[in-house]
C-alpha positions, 0 to 999 in steps of 0.5 A: 399890809401882809407881813406873813411869808405864805408859801415862801421857801429857802433851800432847807425851809418852808414858811407858813402861818402858825396854827393851833395844831403847832402847839404841842410841837412848840412846847419844848421851846419853853423848857430851857428857862435860861433862854426864856430870859432873852425873850422877857418871859416870866419863867415862873409860869408853867410850860403850858401857860407860857406856850398859850401866852405865846400863841395868843400873842402870835394870833393877836398880831395876825388878827391886828395886822401887826406882823407875826411869826411864821412857822418854820418847817424843815423840808426834809422832815416836815417838822416844825423847827422854829418861828421867824417873821416880821413884827411891828414893834414900838421902840423908843416911841417909834414904830419899826419893823423887826425880823424876829426868830426863835428855834426849838432847842434841838434845831439850834446851831445848824444855821436855820435861824440865819437862813430864816432871818435872811429870807424874812429880810429879802421878803421885806425888801423885795416886796417894799414892805420896809426900807429898814429892818431891825432885830432887838436882841437881849444883851446876853444872847450871843447866838441871836447876835450871830444871826443878826450879823449873818443877816447883814445887820449892824449894831445901832444902839443898846437900850432899856426895853421894858426893863430888859437891856437889848441891842438893836441891830439894823439894816437898810435896803441897799 
């Protein structure tokens, strides 16, 4: 199944698969160590190593049909501003489809995360990829919680996910 939003758009954003040429543009994501905790990322690694690990995971997902993060491109400038996508996750022994999203620091707070997440939800439901979606969010990540709520999701539960306390927000196809 194709989980990637190829050639999809919103009012302000375009979606495409991430590519190796996006590496340097994505490096600033790893500058704010306090944010990385929300993703369960080891902050003792170098910024370059963290970015390499991120890209390896994205490309592994692509190659193994496990969903993946799309590059989010701002139409106005053509700049890479974040990543958002549909990810197959195993949560408490059950395979589920997640709407995942991450923005570069300078693009947070403008509604891009919500706009991208809503597009991913609509893509999944319109193409009958899933009848329900979730977003797994670190318990202290208030900004991501706001995105999930704007995406029409409701809090399902709080779990320990691989040593990280996380809130599971969900939505079912209407």
